C-alpha positions in Angstrom: -3.8 10.0 24.4 -7.4 8.9 23.8 -8.5 7.4 20.5 -11.4 5.1 19.5 -12.5 5.2 23.2 -9.2 3.9 24.4 -7.0 5.8 26.8 -3.3 5.2 26.4 -0.9 6.6 29.0 2.4 8.2 28.2 5.3 5.9 27.2 3.0 2.9 26.8 1.3 0.8 24.1 -2.1 -0.9 24.0 -3.3 -3.7 21.8 -6.9 -3.2 20.9 -9.7 -4.7 18.7 -12.2 -2.5 17.0 -15.4 -4.3 16.1 -16.2 -4.3 12.4 -19.2 -6.6 11.6 -21.1 -9.7 12.8 -21.2 -12.7 10.6 -24.3 -14.9 10.0 -23.3 -17.4 12.7 -22.8 -14.6 15.3 -19.1 -14.5 15.0 -17.8 -10.9 15.5 -15.0 -9.7 13.3 -12.7 -7.0 14.7 -9.7 -5.0 13.5 -6.4 -5.7 15.2 -5.0 -2.4 16.3 -2.0 -1.1 18.3 -1.9 2.3 19.8 1.5 3.6 20.9 1.8 6.8 23.0 5.2 8.3 23.3 6.9 9.8 26.3 6.7 13.4 24.8 4.6 15.4 22.5 4.8 15.0 18.7 2.9 14.1 15.6 0.4 11.2 15.4 1.2 8.8 12.5 -1.3 6.3 11.1 0.2 3.0 9.7 -2.2 0.8 7.8 -1.5 -2.6 6.2 -3.4 -5.4 4.4 -6.5 -3.4 3.2 -6.2 -6.1 0.5 -5.9 -9.5 2.2 -3.0 -11.0 0.1 -0.7 -8.0 1.0 1.0 -9.7 3.9 4.4 -7.9 3.6 2.8 -4.8 5.0 1.5 -6.6 8.1 5.0 -7.9 8.9 6.5 -4.5 8.3 4.2 -2.7 10.8 4.6 -5.6 13.3 8.4 -5.4 13.1 8.4 -1.6 13.5 6.2 -1.9 16.6 8.4 -4.6 18.1 11.5 -2.5 17.6 9.9 0.7 19.0 10.4 1.8 22.6 7.5 4.1 23.6 9.7 5.8 26.2 11.9 7.0 23.3 9.0 8.1 21.1 7.8 11.6 20.6 4.2 11.7 19.5 2.0 8.6 18.9 1.2 5.9 16.4 -2.1 4.4 15.3 -1.2 1.1 13.8 -3.9 -0.9 11.9 -2.0 -4.2 11.3 -4.8 -5.7 9.3 -7.2 -3.2 7.7 -9.3 -5.9 6.1 -9.4 -9.0 8.3 -11.9 -11.0 6.3 -9.8 -10.6 3.2 -6.7 -11.7 5.1 -8.6 -14.7 6.3 -9.3 -15.6 2.6 -5.7 -14.8 1.6 -7.4 -12.8 -1.2 -7.5 -9.2 -2.3 -11.2 -8.9 -1.2 -13.5 -10.4 1.4 -14.6 -13.3 -0.8 -17.3 -14.7 1.4 -19.3 -11.4 1.2 -18.6 -10.7 -2.4 -19.6 -14.2 -3.6 -22.7 -14.4 -1.4 -24.5 -11.4 -2.9 -22.4 -9.3 -5.3 -24.9 -6.6 -5.9 -25.8 -6.1 -2.2 -22.1 -6.0 -1.3 -21.0 -3.5 -4.0 -18.7 -1.7 -3.9 -16.4 -4.3 -2.6 -12.9 -2.8 -2.5 -12.5 -0.7 0.7 -9.3 0.9 -0.6 -11.2 2.9 -3.2 -14.3 3.6 -1.0 -13.0 6.4 1.2 -14.2 8.2 3.1 -16.7 5.4 3.4 -20.3 5.2 4.8 -21.4 3.9 8.2 -24.5 2.4 6.6 -22.9 1.2 3.4 -21.5 -2.1 2.1 -18.9 -4.0 4.1 -16.1 -2.2 2.1 -17.8 1.2 2.7 -18.3 0.6 6.4 -14.7 -0.5 6.8 -13.4 2.6 5.0 -15.6 4.7 7.3 -14.1 3.2 10.4 -10.5 3.5 9.1 -11.1 7.1 7.9 -12.3 8.1 11.4 -8.9 6.9 12.8 -7.0 8.5 10.0 -8.6 11.9 10.5 -7.4 11.8 14.1 -3.8 11.6 12.9 -1.3 14.1 11.4 0.1 11.8 8.7 -0.7 8.4 7.2 1.1 5.7 5.4 -0.8 3.0 3.5 1.3 -0.2 2.9 0.6 -2.5 0.0 1.9 -5.1 -2.4 0.5 -5.8 -5.8 -2.2 -8.4 -5.8 -1.1 -12.0 -6.2 0.8 -12.6 -9.4 2.6 -9.2 -9.5 5.8 -7.7 -8.1 6.7 -4.1 -7.5 10.0 -2.4 -6.8 9.7 -0.6 -3.4 7.8 2.4 -4.6 6.3 5.4 -2.9 3.2 6.7 -4.8 2.0 10.2 -3.9 -1.6 11.4 -4.0 -2.8 14.0 -6.5 -0.5 17.1 -6.6 -3.6 19.3 -6.9 -4.4 18.7 -3.2 -2.2 21.7 -2.3 -0.3 22.2 1.0 -1.2 18.7 2.5 0.2 17.2 -0.7 3.4 19.1 -0.3 3.8 17.7 3.2 3.0 14.2 1.9 5.7 14.7 -0.8 8.3 15.7 1.8 7.5 12.7 3.9 7.6 10.4 0.9 11.0 11.7 -0.1 12.3 11.1 3.4 10.7 7.6 3.4 13.6 6.6 1.1 12.1 3.7 -0.9 14.3 4.6 -3.9 11.3 5.0 -6.3 8.8 7.9 -6.0 5.8 8.5 -8.2 4.4 12.0 -8.7 1.6 11.8 -11.2 -1.8 13.2 -12.1 -3.1 10.1 -13.9 -3.9 6.5 -13.0 -5.7 4.7 -10.2 -3.5 5.9 -7.4 -4.7 9.5 -7.7 -8.4 8.8 -8.2 -11.1 10.1 -5.8 -11.9 7.5 -3.2 -8.4 6.1 -2.8 -7.2 6.1 0.9 -4.2 8.3 0.5 -6.0 10.8 -1.8 -9.0 11.2 0.6 -6.7 11.4 3.6 -4.6 14.1 2.0 -7.8 15.9 0.9 -9.0 15.9 4.5 -5.7 17.5 5.7 -3.8 14.4 6.7 -0.8 14.0 4.3 -0.6 10.4 3.1 0.9 8.2 0.4 0.7 4.6 -0.9 3.7 2.3 -0.5 4.0 -0.7 -2.7 6.6 -3.4 -2.1 7.2 -7.0 -3.2 4.7 -9.5 -4.3 1.1 -10.3 -3.3 0.5 -13.6 -1.4 4.1 -14.0 -0.2 5.9 -13.1 2.9 9.4 -11.9 1.9 11.9 -11.1 4.7 14.1 -9.0 2.4 11.2 -6.8 1.4 10.0 -6.6 5.0 13.5 -5.3 6.0 13.3 -2.6 3.3 9.9 -1.6 4.5 10.9 -1.4 8.1 13.8 0.9 7.2 11.5 3.2 5.2 8.9 3.5 8.0 11.7 4.2 10.5 12.9 6.9 8.1 9.5 8.5 8.3 9.6 8.4 12.1 13.0 10.1 12.0 11.9 12.7 9.5 8.9 13.6 11.7 11.1 13.9 14.8 9.3 11.0 16.5 12.5 9.0 17.0 16.1 10.2 17.1 18.4 9.9 14.1 18.6 10.9 10.5 16.8 9.1 7.7 18.8 6.4 5.9 18.7 7.4 2.2 18.6 4.8 -0.6 21.5 4.4 -3.0 19.5 6.1 -5.7 16.2 7.8 -6.2 14.2 7.3 -9.3 11.4 9.9 -9.8 8.5 8.7 -12.0 5.8 10.8 -13.6 3.6 8.2 -15.1 2.9 4.4 -15.2 2.6 2.7 -18.5 1.2 -0.9 -18.5 1.7 -3.3 -21.3 -1.0 -5.9 -21.9 -0.7 -9.1 -23.8 -2.6 -9.4 -27.1 -1.9 -13.1 -27.3 -2.4 -15.8 -24.7 0.3 -18.3 -23.7 3.4 -18.7 -21.5 4.9 -15.5 -20.2 8.7 -15.1 -20.1 10.1 -11.9 -18.6 13.5 -10.9 -20.0 14.3 -7.6 -18.2 15.2 -7.5 -14.5 12.8 -5.6 -12.2 14.1 -2.1 -11.5 16.3 -1.9 -14.6 16.4 1.1 -16.8 14.8 0.3 -20.2 15.0 1.9 -23.6 12.3 2.4 -26.1 12.0 -0.7 -28.3 13.7 -2.9 -25.8 12.2 -6.4 -25.4 10.8 -6.7 -21.8 8.8 -10.0 -22.1 7.7 -12.5 -24.6 4.8 -14.8 -25.0 5.0 -18.3 -26.5 2.4 -20.9 -27.2 2.2 -24.1 -25.3 4.0 -25.6 -28.3 6.9 -23.2 -27.8 6.1 -21.0 -30.8 6.9 -17.3 -30.2 3.6 -15.4 -30.4 4.4 -11.9 -29.1 7.2 -9.6 -28.0 6.4 -7.0 -25.5 8.6 -4.0 -26.1 9.0 -0.8 -24.1 7.1 2.1 -25.7 9.4 4.7 -24.2 12.6 5.1 -22.1 11.9 4.5 -18.5 12.3 2.0 -15.7 10.8 -1.5 -15.2 8.8 -1.1 -12.0 6.2 -3.9 -12.0 6.3 -7.4 -13.4 3.7 -10.1 -13.7 5.0 -13.2 -11.9 2.3 -15.6 -13.1 3.6 -18.2 -15.6 0.8 -17.7 -18.1 -1.3 -14.8 -19.5 -4.5 -14.5 -21.5 -4.9 -11.8 -24.1 -5.8 -8.5 -22.4 -3.9 -9.3 -19.1 -1.2 -6.9 -17.9 2.3 -8.4 -18.2 4.7 -5.4 -17.7 4.5 -1.9 -16.2 7.2 0.7 -16.8 7.6 4.1 -15.1 8.3 7.1 -17.2 11.0 9.0 -15.5 10.8 12.8 -14.7 
């Protein structure tokens, strides 16, 4: 196996650093990478985490999968990008703040996740997307691991790219089902199926991919990491890269659309419904009170569905998202 100029012998793994940029003081920033080449032929899987710097659960998931993996028992190979955006991880923030704050116009666009396939001569985000996309295109499948940004919490949820992407989408859907997160989104609306998103552009390029969201931004959660590890190992089993059958979840909830509820009043946010619970139209999901304790607003479900994403911040201003439900197929 040879990738990114690195030769990896059969049944071995190599830790590598791919140079990204040079900072003003001459410090060179690189992408921590691990290439694993199995003992026999098989698919090549891309695993990417922390394209947003506060999404640390994904880093721990990929690291744990690699630690448990024996290359001599692997068919195929893995391209693991443990930190897809190291400057953002350093800032413990969604974006690489130092570049964004220094010169916002010169650094726009600034979110690499929505800049694919990227540009080698573009902004930091576009250059990063270009490097990652080159690695993704050398693979047969890709999984992009996320959490919500800080202040939000998702159920473990697999979000497929646009169904209009044809046969590569169909393979992404099969892999997503085997992944076994318990929640799977197949939709034609919203940010996850827009042009420029990693999983969308990978699938469009013939590399079936999906987005996986789990847990809460800015936190490292062992229970969420364990779920993510099981899901990635399910993908490896489904692809025939390791032995065994995928471990299915207790239930599978299929979602056709996200509906976000935003506060119209500012105040303290109290969430009443448990995350992952089925909800009925008209059910109170959250409430907002003033700092004096006066009830200002009740956020009720506009339809039957499931509560998939909560806001974990203690306060909201008017216009901020407080609750997201999924409309079930």
